[in-house]
BATI-667851 format. One record per residue (C-alpha): residue in three letters; x, y, z; residue number from 1. Coordinates in steps of 0.001 Angstrom, whole numbers. Example, Ala and Ser with C-alpha at 12.3 -4.5 7.8 and 13.67 -1.06 7.14 Angstrom:
<site rest="ALA" x="12300" y="-4500" z="7800" nr="1"/>
<site rest="SER" x="13670" y="-1060" z="7140" nr="2"/>
This chain:
<site rest="MET" x="24199" y="-22635" z="17324" nr="1"/>
<site rest="ALA" x="27643" y="-21626" z="18669" nr="2"/>
<site rest="HIS" x="29171" y="-24748" z="17166" nr="3"/>
<site rest="ALA" x="27700" y="-24014" z="13733" nr="4"/>
<site rest="ASP" x="28964" y="-20434" z="13795" nr="5"/>
<site rest="ALA" x="32470" y="-21576" z="14803" nr="6"/>
<site rest="GLY" x="32703" y="-23997" z="11862" nr="7"/>
<site rest="PRO" x="34245" y="-21664" z="9257" nr="8"/>
<site rest="LEU" x="36623" y="-20201" z="11811" nr="9"/>
<site rest="THR" x="37786" y="-23669" z="12828" nr="10"/>
<site rest="VAL" x="38597" y="-24521" z="9204" nr="11"/>
<site rest="TRP" x="40650" y="-21374" z="8731" nr="12"/>
<site rest="GLY" x="42250" y="-21847" z="12128" nr="13"/>
<site rest="ARG" x="43536" y="-25197" z="10918" nr="14"/>
<site rest="LEU" x="44817" y="-23510" z="7773" nr="15"/>
<site rest="ARG" x="46809" y="-21098" z="9921" nr="16"/>
<site rest="LEU" x="48365" y="-24016" z="11796" nr="17"/>
<site rest="VAL" x="49388" y="-25630" z="8516" nr="18"/>
<site rest="ALA" x="50856" y="-22328" z="7340" nr="19"/>
<site rest="ALA" x="52796" y="-21979" z="10586" nr="20"/>
<site rest="ALA" x="54154" y="-25473" z="10154" nr="21"/>
<site rest="VAL" x="55195" y="-24705" z="6566" nr="22"/>
<site rest="VAL" x="57109" y="-21661" z="7836" nr="23"/>
<site rest="LEU" x="58654" y="-23183" z="10939" nr="24"/>
<site rest="LEU" x="59873" y="-26499" z="9488" nr="25"/>
<site rest="PRO" x="62167" y="-24882" z="6885" nr="26"/>
<site rest="LEU" x="63441" y="-22463" z="9520" nr="27"/>
<site rest="ILE" x="64256" y="-25349" z="11848" nr="28"/>
<site rest="SER" x="66003" y="-27075" z="8954" nr="29"/>
<site rest="LEU" x="68038" y="-23947" z="8266" nr="30"/>
<site rest="VAL" x="69221" y="-23968" z="11845" nr="31"/>
<site rest="GLY" x="70283" y="-27569" z="11265" nr="32"/>
<site rest="VAL" x="72206" y="-26547" z="8143" nr="33"/>
<site rest="GLN" x="74015" y="-23845" z="10085" nr="34"/>
<site rest="ALA" x="74962" y="-26440" z="12675" nr="35"/>
<site rest="GLY" x="76354" y="-28718" z="9978" nr="36"/>
<site rest="GLU" x="73637" y="-31316" z="10411" nr="37"/>
<site rest="PHE" x="72173" y="-30903" z="6896" nr="38"/>
<site rest="ASP" x="73513" y="-30568" z="3416" nr="39"/>
<site rest="GLU" x="74323" y="-26921" z="2474" nr="40"/>
<site rest="ASP" x="72782" y="-27540" z="-965" nr="41"/>
<site rest="LEU" x="69347" y="-27763" z="629" nr="42"/>
<site rest="ARG" x="69480" y="-24139" z="1836" nr="43"/>
<site rest="PRO" x="67739" y="-22580" z="-1290" nr="44"/>
<site rest="GLY" x="64922" y="-25101" z="-1094" nr="45"/>
<site rest="PHE" x="64407" y="-24369" z="2579" nr="46"/>
<site rest="LEU" x="64311" y="-20610" z="1862" nr="47"/>
<site rest="ILE" x="61712" y="-21073" z="-870" nr="48"/>
<site rest="ALA" x="59639" y="-23281" z="1430" nr="49"/>
<site rest="ALA" x="59874" y="-20675" z="4184" nr="50"/>
<site rest="ALA" x="58742" y="-17889" z="1805" nr="51"/>
<site rest="ALA" x="55856" y="-20047" z="630" nr="52"/>
<site rest="GLY" x="54886" y="-20655" z="4227" nr="53"/>
<site rest="VAL" x="54872" y="-16940" z="4969" nr="54"/>
<site rest="LEU" x="52694" y="-16322" z="1891" nr="55"/>
<site rest="VAL" x="50236" y="-19036" z="2957" nr="56"/>
<site rest="ALA" x="50106" y="-17555" z="6462" nr="57"/>
<site rest="VAL" x="49349" y="-14066" z="5120" nr="58"/>
<site rest="VAL" x="46625" y="-15381" z="2808" nr="59"/>
<site rest="ALA" x="45134" y="-17441" z="5633" nr="60"/>
<site rest="TRP" x="45130" y="-14383" z="7907" nr="61"/>
<site rest="ARG" x="43372" y="-12246" z="5293" nr="62"/>
<site rest="ILE" x="40797" y="-14942" z="4518" nr="63"/>
<site rest="ASP" x="40242" y="-15481" z="8205" nr="64"/>
<site rest="GLY" x="39436" y="-11758" z="8598" nr="65"/>
<site rest="GLN" x="37010" y="-11902" z="5685" nr="66"/>
<site rest="VAL" x="35308" y="-14976" z="7083" nr="67"/>
<site rest="ARG" x="34994" y="-13347" z="10492" nr="68"/>
<site rest="SER" x="33411" y="-10288" z="8861" nr="69"/>
<site rest="TYR" x="31022" y="-12500" z="6898" nr="70"/>
<site rest="VAL" x="29998" y="-14469" z="9980" nr="71"/>
<site rest="GLU" x="29455" y="-11284" z="11971" nr="72"/>
<site rest="GLU" x="27305" y="-9832" z="9188" nr="73"/>
<site rest="LEU" x="25372" y="-13086" z="8926" nr="74"/>
<site rest="GLU" x="24718" y="-13084" z="12678" nr="75"/>
<site rest="HIS" x="23610" y="-9450" z="12482" nr="76"/>
<site rest="SER" x="21151" y="-10346" z="9709" nr="77"/>
<site rest="ARG" x="19822" y="-13214" z="11813" nr="78"/>
<site rest="ARG" x="19282" y="-10904" z="14772" nr="79"/>
<site rest="GLU" x="17558" y="-8330" z="12578" nr="80"/>
<site rest="PHE" x="15393" y="-11044" z="11035" nr="81"/>
<site rest="ARG" x="14273" y="-12316" z="14442" nr="82"/>
<site rest="ALA" x="13641" y="-8756" z="15623" nr="83"/>
<site rest="ALA" x="11646" y="-8017" z="12451" nr="84"/>
<site rest="LEU" x="9394" y="-11013" z="13021" nr="85"/>
<site rest="ALA" x="8895" y="-9962" z="16632" nr="86"/>
<site rest="ARG" x="7926" y="-6420" z="15540" nr="87"/>
<site rest="LEU" x="5529" y="-7839" z="12983" nr="88"/>
<site rest="GLY" x="3790" y="-9965" z="15601" nr="89"/>
<site rest="GLN" x="3578" y="-7084" z="18072" nr="90"/>
<site rest="THR" x="2148" y="-4798" z="15403" nr="91"/>
<site rest="LEU" x="-584" y="-7256" z="14485" nr="92"/>
<site rest="GLU" x="-1569" y="-7673" z="18107" nr="93"/>
<site rest="ALA" x="-2015" y="-3909" z="18394" nr="94"/>
<site rest="SER" x="-3411" y="-2963" z="14984" nr="95"/>
<site rest="ASP" x="-5060" y="-4258" z="11821" nr="96"/>
<site rest="ASP" x="-4229" y="-1086" z="9905" nr="97"/>
<site rest="ARG" x="-2656" y="-1686" z="6495" nr="98"/>
<site rest="ARG" x="-502" y="1439" z="6688" nr="99"/>
<site rest="VAL" x="981" y="380" z="10022" nr="100"/>
<site rest="LEU" x="1713" y="-3096" z="8659" nr="101"/>
<site rest="LEU" x="3433" y="-1681" z="5568" nr="102"/>
<site rest="ASP" x="5563" y="631" z="7693" nr="103"/>
<site rest="VAL" x="6751" y="-2344" z="9764" nr="104"/>
<site rest="ILE" x="7527" y="-4373" z="6609" nr="105"/>
<site rest="LEU" x="9568" y="-1513" z="5111" nr="106"/>
<site rest="GLU" x="11393" y="-790" z="8362" nr="107"/>
<site rest="SER" x="12164" y="-4474" z="8897" nr="108"/>
<site rest="THR" x="13411" y="-5299" z="5405" nr="109"/>
<site rest="GLN" x="15530" y="-2142" z="5339" nr="110"/>
<site rest="ALA" x="17087" y="-3071" z="8692" nr="111"/>
<site rest="ILE" x="17695" y="-6702" z="7737" nr="112"/>
<site rest="LEU" x="19787" y="-5766" z="4685" nr="113"/>
<site rest="GLY" x="21028" y="-2321" z="5699" nr="114"/>
<site rest="ALA" x="19517" y="-759" z="2560" nr="115"/>
<site rest="ASP" x="19582" y="3014" z="1987" nr="116"/>
<site rest="HIS" x="16024" y="3163" z="623" nr="117"/>
<site rest="ALA" x="12905" y="1018" z="1016" nr="118"/>
<site rest="VAL" x="9798" y="1645" z="-1111" nr="119"/>
<site rest="PHE" x="6409" y="-63" z="-1225" nr="120"/>
<site rest="PHE" x="4785" y="-59" z="-4666" nr="121"/>
<site rest="ALA" x="1046" y="-805" z="-4617" nr="122"/>
<site rest="ALA" x="-389" y="-2837" z="-7475" nr="123"/>
<site rest="ALA" x="-2596" y="-761" z="-9790" nr="124"/>
<site rest="ARG" x="-4434" y="-1393" z="-13050" nr="125"/>
<site rest="THR" x="-1671" y="207" z="-15131" nr="126"/>
<site rest="GLY" x="1315" y="-1050" z="-13129" nr="127"/>
<site rest="LEU" x="2702" y="19" z="-9746" nr="128"/>
<site rest="VAL" x="2376" y="3192" z="-7639" nr="129"/>
<site rest="ALA" x="4798" y="4105" z="-4822" nr="130"/>
<site rest="LYS" x="2634" y="4518" z="-1710" nr="131"/>
<site rest="ALA" x="5120" y="4286" z="1179" nr="132"/>
<site rest="SER" x="8822" y="4977" z="1516" nr="133"/>
<site rest="ARG" x="11707" y="5041" z="3962" nr="134"/>
<site rest="GLY" x="14776" y="7068" z="3037" nr="135"/>
<site rest="SER" x="13392" y="8206" z="-334" nr="136"/>
<site rest="ARG" x="10378" y="10506" z="99" nr="137"/>
<site rest="GLY" x="10747" y="11753" z="-3455" nr="138"/>
<site rest="MET" x="9492" y="8399" z="-4745" nr="139"/>
<site rest="LEU" x="5976" y="8760" z="-3298" nr="140"/>
<site rest="GLU" x="3250" y="8498" z="-5967" nr="141"/>
<site rest="ALA" x="5870" y="7603" z="-8610" nr="142"/>
<site rest="ARG" x="4412" y="5217" z="-11191" nr="143"/>
<site rest="LEU" x="5972" y="2224" z="-12939" nr="144"/>
<site rest="ALA" x="4357" y="516" z="-15911" nr="145"/>
<site rest="HIS" x="4005" y="-3264" z="-16003" nr="146"/>
<site rest="GLY" x="7524" y="-4694" z="-16372" nr="147"/>
<site rest="GLU" x="9241" y="-1305" z="-15914" nr="148"/>
<site rest="GLY" x="12346" y="-1306" z="-13750" nr="149"/>
<site rest="LEU" x="13169" y="-3978" z="-11221" nr="150"/>
<site rest="ALA" x="9978" y="-3510" z="-9165" nr="151"/>
<site rest="GLY" x="7762" y="-3593" z="-12265" nr="152"/>
<site rest="TRP" x="9624" y="-6642" z="-13541" nr="153"/>
<site rest="VAL" x="9125" y="-8457" z="-10221" nr="154"/>
<site rest="GLY" x="5460" y="-7432" z="-10033" nr="155"/>
<site rest="GLN" x="4817" y="-8748" z="-13521" nr="156"/>
<site rest="ARG" x="6471" y="-12112" z="-12840" nr="157"/>
<site rest="GLY" x="5493" y="-12515" z="-9198" nr="158"/>
<site rest="GLU" x="8992" y="-13657" z="-8195" nr="159"/>
<site rest="PRO" x="11749" y="-11886" z="-6190" nr="160"/>
<site rest="ALA" x="14841" y="-10641" z="-8020" nr="161"/>
<site rest="ARG" x="17982" y="-8576" z="-7463" nr="162"/>
<site rest="TRP" x="20126" y="-6267" z="-9592" nr="163"/>
<site rest="PRO" x="22756" y="-6575" z="-10870" nr="164"/>
<site rest="ALA" x="22214" y="-10271" z="-11464" nr="165"/>
<site rest="GLY" x="22588" y="-10888" z="-15178" nr="166"/>
<site rest="PRO" x="21383" y="-9305" z="-18430" nr="167"/>
<site rest="ALA" x="17785" y="-10571" z="-18032" nr="168"/>
<site rest="VAL" x="17094" y="-8294" z="-15033" nr="169"/>
<site rest="PRO" x="16459" y="-4659" z="-16061" nr="170"/>
<site rest="VAL" x="18236" y="-1635" z="-14606" nr="171"/>
<site rest="PRO" x="15859" y="-88" z="-12058" nr="172"/>
<site rest="PRO" x="14657" y="3501" z="-12725" nr="173"/>
<site rest="GLU" x="13745" y="3704" z="-9051" nr="174"/>
<site rest="PRO" x="16001" y="5389" z="-6389" nr="175"/>
<site rest="ASP" x="19610" y="5804" z="-7446" nr="176"/>
<site rest="GLY" x="21951" y="3148" z="-6094" nr="177"/>
<site rest="GLU" x="24559" y="599" z="-6949" nr="178"/>
<site rest="THR" x="22299" y="-2345" z="-6209" nr="179"/>
<site rest="ALA" x="18601" y="-3177" z="-5858" nr="180"/>
<site rest="LEU" x="16362" y="-5990" z="-4652" nr="181"/>
<site rest="ALA" x="12591" y="-6421" z="-5004" nr="182"/>
<site rest="VAL" x="10121" y="-8906" z="-3515" nr="183"/>
<site rest="PRO" x="6416" y="-9283" z="-4387" nr="184"/>
<site rest="LEU" x="3704" y="-9284" z="-1708" nr="185"/>
<site rest="HIS" x="409" y="-11093" z="-2212" nr="186"/>
<site rest="ALA" x="-2975" y="-10848" z="-506" nr="187"/>
<site rest="ALA" x="-5759" y="-13393" z="-983" nr="188"/>
<site rest="GLY" x="-3792" y="-14972" z="-3832" nr="189"/>
<site rest="HIS" x="-3379" y="-11740" z="-5832" nr="190"/>
<site rest="LEU" x="-488" y="-9312" z="-6216" nr="191"/>
<site rest="PHE" x="-846" y="-6656" z="-3540" nr="192"/>
<site rest="GLY" x="2402" y="-4805" z="-4198" nr="193"/>
<site rest="VAL" x="6197" y="-4946" z="-4382" nr="194"/>
<site rest="VAL" x="8814" y="-3999" z="-1780" nr="195"/>
<site rest="GLY" x="11922" y="-2480" z="-3360" nr="196"/>
<site rest="LEU" x="15251" y="-2097" z="-1506" nr="197"/>
<site rest="TYR" x="17973" y="126" z="-2942" nr="198"/>
<site rest="GLY" x="21540" y="1343" z="-2361" nr="199"/>
<site rest="ARG" x="24057" y="-122" z="109" nr="200"/>
<site rest="ALA" x="27824" y="-350" z="-208" nr="201"/>
<site rest="ARG" x="28036" y="-3881" z="-1590" nr="202"/>
<site rest="PRO" x="25699" y="-5682" z="-4020" nr="203"/>
<site rest="PHE" x="22809" y="-7664" z="-2604" nr="204"/>
<site rest="SER" x="23568" y="-11370" z="-2656" nr="205"/>
<site rest="SER" x="21431" y="-14402" z="-3373" nr="206"/>
<site rest="ASP" x="21399" y="-14992" z="409" nr="207"/>
<site rest="ASP" x="19988" y="-11481" z="897" nr="208"/>
<site rest="LEU" x="17282" y="-12216" z="-1647" nr="209"/>
<site rest="ALA" x="16405" y="-15497" z="65" nr="210"/>
<site rest="THR" x="16280" y="-13804" z="3488" nr="211"/>
<site rest="VAL" x="13866" y="-11062" z="2382" nr="212"/>
<site rest="ALA" x="11759" y="-13542" z="403" nr="213"/>
<site rest="ASP" x="11530" y="-15700" z="3547" nr="214"/>
<site rest="PHE" x="10459" y="-12674" z="5572" nr="215"/>
<site rest="ALA" x="7776" y="-11901" z="2965" nr="216"/>
<site rest="ARG" x="6470" y="-15454" z="3312" nr="217"/>
<site rest="GLN" x="6415" y="-15064" z="7097" nr="218"/>
<site rest="ALA" x="4481" y="-11803" z="6700" nr="219"/>
<site rest="GLN" x="1935" y="-13349" z="4324" nr="220"/>
<site rest="ALA" x="-433" y="-14469" z="7081" nr="221"/>
<site rest="SER" x="-321" y="-10979" z="8568" nr="222"/>
<site rest="ILE" x="-1109" y="-9379" z="5227" nr="223"/>
<site rest="ASP" x="-4015" y="-11754" z="4608" nr="224"/>
<site rest="ARG" x="-5416" y="-11072" z="8066" nr="225"/>
<site rest="THR" x="-5189" y="-7304" z="7601" nr="226"/>
<site rest="PHE" x="-6904" y="-7474" z="4224" nr="227"/>
<site rest="ALA" x="-9651" y="-9720" z="5587" nr="228"/>
<site rest="TYR" x="-10293" y="-7196" z="8354" nr="229"/>
<site rest="GLU" x="-10367" y="-4296" z="5884" nr="230"/>
<site rest="GLU" x="-12702" y="-6164" z="3557" nr="231"/>
<site rest="ALA" x="-15110" y="-6939" z="6410" nr="232"/>
<site rest="ARG" x="-15020" y="-3293" z="7454" nr="233"/>
<site rest="ARG" x="-15561" y="-2132" z="3861" nr="234"/>
<site rest="LEU" x="-18580" y="-4402" z="3449" nr="235"/>
<site rest="ALA" x="-20034" y="-3031" z="6681" nr="236"/>
<site rest="ILE" x="-19958" y="580" z="5448" nr="237"/>
<site rest="THR" x="-20634" y="276" z="1700" nr="238"/>
<site rest="ASP" x="-23762" y="-423" z="-300" nr="239"/>
<site rest="GLY" x="-23657" y="-3889" z="-1832" nr="240"/>
<site rest="LEU" x="-25331" y="-2895" z="-5115" nr="241"/>
<site rest="THR" x="-23785" y="448" z="-6037" nr="242"/>
<site rest="GLY" x="-20498" y="299" z="-4121" nr="243"/>
<site rest="LEU" x="-21227" y="3728" z="-2610" nr="244"/>
<site rest="TRP" x="-20950" y="4494" z="1086" nr="245"/>
<site rest="ASN" x="-24011" y="3345" z="3029" nr="246"/>
<site rest="ARG" x="-26178" y="5155" z="5577" nr="247"/>
<site rest="ARG" x="-24029" y="3988" z="8489" nr="248"/>
<site rest="HIS" x="-20852" y="5540" z="7107" nr="249"/>
<site rest="LEU" x="-22734" y="8625" z="5953" nr="250"/>
<site rest="ASP" x="-24032" y="9324" z="9468" nr="251"/>
<site rest="LEU" x="-20501" y="9014" z="10869" nr="252"/>
<site rest="ARG" x="-18977" y="11324" z="8256" nr="253"/>
<site rest="CYS" x="-21755" y="13906" z="8648" nr="254"/>
<site rest="SER" x="-21116" y="14021" z="12390" nr="255"/>
<site rest="GLU" x="-17375" y="14443" z="11804" nr="256"/>
<site rest="GLU" x="-17965" y="17205" z="9262" nr="257"/>
<site rest="LEU" x="-20377" y="18991" z="11612" nr="258"/>
<site rest="ASP" x="-17782" y="18950" z="14407" nr="259"/>
<site rest="ARG" x="-15066" y="20219" z="12085" nr="260"/>
<site rest="ALA" x="-17263" y="22989" z="10623" nr="261"/>
<site rest="ALA" x="-18348" y="24132" z="14086" nr="262"/>
<site rest="ARG" x="-14745" y="24181" z="15327" nr="263"/>
<site rest="PHE" x="-13378" y="26197" z="12392" nr="264"/>
<site rest="GLY" x="-16476" y="28214" z="11522" nr="265"/>
<site rest="GLU" x="-16782" y="26700" z="8026" nr="266"/>
<site rest="GLU" x="-19746" y="25877" z="5829" nr="267"/>
<site rest="PHE" x="-20756" y="22575" z="4281" nr="268"/>
<site rest="ALA" x="-23808" y="21333" z="2395" nr="269"/>
<site rest="LEU" x="-26028" y="18289" z="1990" nr="270"/>
<site rest="VAL" x="-27774" y="17463" z="-1291" nr="271"/>
<site rest="MET" x="-30636" y="14950" z="-1131" nr="272"/>
<site rest="ILE" x="-31412" y="13226" z="-4460" nr="273"/>
<site rest="ASP" x="-34390" y="11089" z="-5456" nr="274"/>
<site rest="LEU" x="-35038" y="9348" z="-8783" nr="275"/>
<site rest="ASP" x="-38335" y="10529" z="-10279" nr="276"/>
<site rest="ASP" x="-40969" y="7855" z="-10954" nr="277"/>
<site rest="PHE" x="-38544" y="5022" z="-10251" nr="278"/>
<site rest="THR" x="-41374" y="2598" z="-9490" nr="279"/>
<site rest="ALA" x="-42442" y="2933" z="-13127" nr="280"/>
<site rest="VAL" x="-38909" y="1971" z="-14215" nr="281"/>
<site rest="ASN" x="-39111" y="-1269" z="-12224" nr="282"/>
<site rest="ASN" x="-42633" y="-1995" z="-13480" nr="283"/>
<site rest="THR" x="-41785" y="-1310" z="-17141" nr="284"/>
<site rest="TYR" x="-38258" y="-2722" z="-17488" nr="285"/>
<site rest="GLY" x="-38026" y="-5128" z="-14532" nr="286"/>
<site rest="HIS" x="-36044" y="-5067" z="-11319" nr="287"/>
<site rest="PRO" x="-32716" y="-6146" z="-12903" nr="288"/>
<site rest="ALA" x="-32936" y="-3091" z="-15161" nr="289"/>
<site rest="GLY" x="-33859" y="-994" z="-12135" nr="290"/>
<site rest="ASP" x="-30724" y="-2195" z="-10373" nr="291"/>
<site rest="ALA" x="-28648" y="-1336" z="-13433" nr="292"/>
<site rest="VAL" x="-30134" y="2171" z="-13396" nr="293"/>
<site rest="LEU" x="-29202" y="2635" z="-9735" nr="294"/>
<site rest="VAL" x="-25629" y="1512" z="-10420" nr="295"/>
<site rest="GLU" x="-25265" y="3894" z="-13367" nr="296"/>
<site rest="VAL" x="-26730" y="6806" z="-11404" nr="297"/>
<site rest="ALA" x="-24199" y="6085" z="-8647" nr="298"/>
<site rest="ASN" x="-21392" y="6158" z="-11228" nr="299"/>
<site rest="ARG" x="-22557" y="9487" z="-12638" nr="300"/>
<site rest="LEU" x="-22870" y="11035" z="-9201" nr="301"/>
<site rest="SER" x="-19326" y="9965" z="-8332" nr="302"/>
<site rest="ALA" x="-17982" y="11288" z="-11639" nr="303"/>
<site rest="SER" x="-19676" y="14671" z="-11104" nr="304"/>
<site rest="THR" x="-18275" y="15379" z="-7625" nr="305"/>
<site rest="ARG" x="-14887" y="16079" z="-6079" nr="306"/>
<site rest="GLN" x="-12719" y="13446" z="-4437" nr="307"/>
<site rest="VAL" x="-13258" y="15140" z="-1075" nr="308"/>
<site rest="ASP" x="-17055" y="14920" z="-1442" nr="309"/>
<site rest="LEU" x="-18954" y="11935" z="-99" nr="310"/>
<site rest="VAL" x="-21569" y="10175" z="-2232" nr="311"/>
<site rest="ALA" x="-23837" y="7756" z="-377" nr="312"/>
<site rest="ARG" x="-26881" y="5654" z="-1061" nr="313"/>
<site rest="TYR" x="-29390" y="6956" z="1467" nr="314"/>
<site rest="GLY" x="-31963" y="4229" z="910" nr="315"/>
<site rest="GLY" x="-34022" y="2784" z="-1954" nr="316"/>
<site rest="GLU" x="-33675" y="5198" z="-4882" nr="317"/>
<site rest="GLU" x="-32456" y="8071" z="-2708" nr="318"/>
<site rest="PHE" x="-28860" y="9323" z="-2631" nr="319"/>
<site rest="LEU" x="-27153" y="11991" z="-550" nr="320"/>
<site rest="LEU" x="-24101" y="14141" z="-1197" nr="321"/>
<site rest="LEU" x="-21953" y="15571" z="1593" nr="322"/>
<site rest="LEU" x="-20009" y="18584" z="281" nr="323"/>
<site rest="PRO" x="-17322" y="19810" z="2738" nr="324"/>
<site rest="ARG" x="-16237" y="23477" z="2681" nr="325"/>
<site rest="THR" x="-19061" y="24358" z="294" nr="326"/>
<site rest="ASN" x="-21521" y="27239" z="620" nr="327"/>
<site rest="CYS" x="-25084" y="27296" z="-772" nr="328"/>
<site rest="ALA" x="-24067" y="28845" z="-4080" nr="329"/>
<site rest="GLY" x="-21445" y="26153" z="-4613" nr="330"/>
<site rest="ALA" x="-23867" y="23412" z="-3561" nr="331"/>
<site rest="LEU" x="-26424" y="24656" z="-6104" nr="332"/>
<site rest="GLU" x="-23812" y="24444" z="-8861" nr="333"/>
<site rest="VAL" x="-22934" y="20877" z="-7884" nr="334"/>
<site rest="ALA" x="-26607" y="19888" z="-7678" nr="335"/>
<site rest="GLU" x="-27344" y="21265" z="-11141" nr="336"/>
<site rest="LYS" x="-24251" y="19567" z="-12565" nr="337"/>
<site rest="VAL" x="-25403" y="16257" z="-11077" nr="338"/>
<site rest="ARG" x="-28962" y="16697" z="-12381" nr="339"/>
<site rest="THR" x="-27663" y="17343" z="-15888" nr="340"/>
<site rest="ALA" x="-25266" y="14356" z="-15754" nr="341"/>
<site rest="VAL" x="-28104" y="11984" z="-14858" nr="342"/>
<site rest="THR" x="-30907" y="13329" z="-17076" nr="343"/>
<site rest="ASP" x="-29149" y="14353" z="-20285" nr="344"/>
<site rest="CYS" x="-28258" y="10834" z="-21395" nr="345"/>
<site rest="ALA" x="-30460" y="7742" z="-21248" nr="346"/>
<site rest="ILE" x="-29193" y="4796" z="-19248" nr="347"/>
<site rest="VAL" x="-28660" y="1670" z="-21323" nr="348"/>
<site rest="THR" x="-29788" y="-1618" z="-19762" nr="349"/>
<site rest="ASP" x="-30341" y="-5142" z="-21083" nr="350"/>
<site rest="ALA" x="-34059" y="-4332" z="-21197" nr="351"/>
<site rest="GLY" x="-33545" y="-1157" z="-23227" nr="352"/>
<site rest="ALA" x="-32563" y="2494" z="-22812" nr="353"/>
<site rest="VAL" x="-34123" y="4167" z="-19788" nr="354"/>
<site rest="GLY" x="-34725" y="7912" z="-19714" nr="355"/>
<site rest="LEU" x="-34578" y="9287" z="-16192" nr="356"/>
<site rest="THR" x="-34967" y="12536" z="-14263" nr="357"/>
<site rest="ILE" x="-34082" y="13357" z="-10665" nr="358"/>
<site rest="SER" x="-35180" y="15893" z="-8049" nr="359"/>
<site rest="LEU" x="-32746" y="17431" z="-5574" nr="360"/>
<site rest="GLY" x="-32928" y="19304" z="-2277" nr="361"/>
<site rest="VAL" x="-30043" y="21396" z="-895" nr="362"/>
<site rest="ALA" x="-29426" y="22305" z="2752" nr="363"/>
<site rest="CYS" x="-26421" y="24209" z="4089" nr="364"/>
<site rest="HIS" x="-24698" y="24532" z="7452" nr="365"/>
<site rest="PRO" x="-25296" y="26716" z="9392" nr="366"/>
<site rest="ALA" x="-27991" y="28522" z="7392" nr="367"/>
<site rest="HIS" x="-30484" y="25625" z="7432" nr="368"/>
<site rest="GLY" x="-29510" y="23796" z="10598" nr="369"/>
<site rest="THR" x="-26826" y="23239" z="13200" nr="370"/>
<site rest="THR" x="-27311" y="19488" z="13690" nr="371"/>
<site rest="VAL" x="-27178" y="16566" z="11281" nr="372"/>
<site rest="GLY" x="-30850" y="15840" z="11928" nr="373"/>
<site rest="MET" x="-31889" y="19428" z="11151" nr="374"/>
<site rest="LEU" x="-29864" y="19488" z="7955" nr="375"/>
<site rest="THR" x="-31122" y="16164" z="6577" nr="376"/>
<site rest="ALA" x="-34704" y="17158" z="7407" nr="377"/>
<site rest="ALA" x="-34204" y="20501" z="5657" nr="378"/>
<site rest="ALA" x="-32702" y="18827" z="2558" nr="379"/>
<site rest="ASP" x="-35545" y="16301" z="2512" nr="380"/>
<site rest="ALA" x="-38147" y="19089" z="2741" nr="381"/>
<site rest="ALA" x="-36472" y="20923" z="-159" nr="382"/>
<site rest="LEU" x="-36480" y="17683" z="-2165" nr="383"/>
<site rest="TYR" x="-40206" y="17223" z="-1505" nr="384"/>
<site rest="ARG" x="-40819" y="20804" z="-2690" nr="385"/>
<site rest="ALA" x="-38928" y="20028" z="-5912" nr="386"/>
<site rest="LYS" x="-41184" y="16994" z="-6424" nr="387"/>
<site rest="ARG" x="-44368" y="19025" z="-5893" nr="388"/>
<site rest="SER" x="-43105" y="21745" z="-8238" nr="389"/>
<site rest="GLY" x="-42850" y="19410" z="-11218" nr="390"/>
<site rest="LYS" x="-39784" y="17217" z="-10531" nr="391"/>
<site rest="ASN" x="-36471" y="17281" z="-12426" nr="392"/>
<site rest="GLN" x="-35232" y="20378" z="-10589" nr="393"/>
<site rest="VAL" x="-33180" y="21647" z="-7647" nr="394"/>
<site rest="CYS" x="-34660" y="23416" z="-4615" nr="395"/>
<site rest="VAL" x="-32861" y="25038" z="-1675" nr="396"/>
<site rest="ALA" x="-34131" y="24556" z="1863" nr="397"/>
<site rest="ASP" x="-35969" y="27327" z="3690" nr="398"/>
<site rest="PRO" x="-34541" y="28741" z="6912" nr="399"/>
<site rest="PRO" x="-35339" y="26495" z="9910" nr="400"/>
<site rest="ALA" x="-38391" y="28440" z="11102" nr="401"/>
<site rest="ALA" x="-40044" y="28284" z="7679" nr="402"/>
<site rest="SER" x="-39121" y="24734" z="6691" nr="403"/>
<site rest="SER" x="-41872" y="22642" z="5186" nr="404"/>
<site rest="THR" x="-42806" y="19328" z="6734" nr="405"/>
<site rest="PRO" x="-41072" y="16577" z="4738" nr="406"/>
<site rest="SER" x="-43129" y="13951" z="2995" nr="407"/>
<site rest="PRO" x="-43252" y="10662" z="4909" nr="408"/>
<site rest="ASP" x="-43037" y="8679" z="1656" nr="409"/>
<site rest="LEU" x="-41370" y="9712" z="-1597" nr="410"/>
<site rest="GLU" x="-41208" y="6210" z="-3034" nr="411"/>
<site rest="GLU" x="-44103" y="6660" z="-5442" nr="412"/>
<site rest="SER" x="-43224" y="10254" z="-6424" nr="413"/>
């Protein structure tokens, strides 16, 4: 390794020796002329040769300094590259969190090239969205259309690129800077996002581009592993048919919300939902149509609630809403909005349009219970009361002492 690094210096060292020889030989000759050993007519030629030698020596000295600087910078990049790979490996041993992995990738690529800004753009349906940043917080959530700027251009083509590098590469609208470089990241064979590097005193070179692209290839296995872990975790806590959260995740989130509400003295609500006469839907239209109905109901529930709310499939044709920081009056409004969204428009399936109604039961913390079990039982009892009262309506739970006994089986209701 030491021999390879010394190569360029050895070449320019030889050049300095040649330059010294070009300077010294004419000077020695001049001494000979002064001593009468050479022809006086040769003096101008010797002077010109000496001047040329000095010029060559100066040029060699300047080039030598530039080469030394280049070699030092190259060695620094190699050290940063090795350190970046080491950090990546250590991170993966300690965590399978995507956010941690992205932070290491941004930190490492920024350090390798000495960039002022590093931004991760996540792939989205309409283009790219800035989701993580180092040195440029103002870029977070910024959006780039397909092909827009350097990052959008790289994301669209799936190949790394730098700017400036010819008229074909667009001027980046991303962080201000004299130079930019972008590299795509893939997961499971699909574009996952783009890392953009911006700024720096001198333009990024083709070597810089190759170095970061090589690092991205080294990180590919880590990215795939992290995504595989996240996908396995997602499948474990989501319903396979509707894509909603499943009972397992719901129980966890309800416990977390109960702890938070108790700590800060806040309210929250549960809304239990059951599709009326769903067995008749399966019997009349078939189970594939029944599945399509469940999927569409899930979509309408999600569209009718806030992002902070949790919509889960509770089991069979039952759903449950967890509404943080919501009192009973607010929960009633949400429940009625949901009922209207589901019942006002028939659900179209391959077997025909299906008209549907739903019944809902609302329970609130702490009015109707101080544990998750008490609250779900209270919401279920209110739901059963809505069924007995004619279906297609919303009922609020009674206080704990007056709660009705929930029905053991709502499947045929």
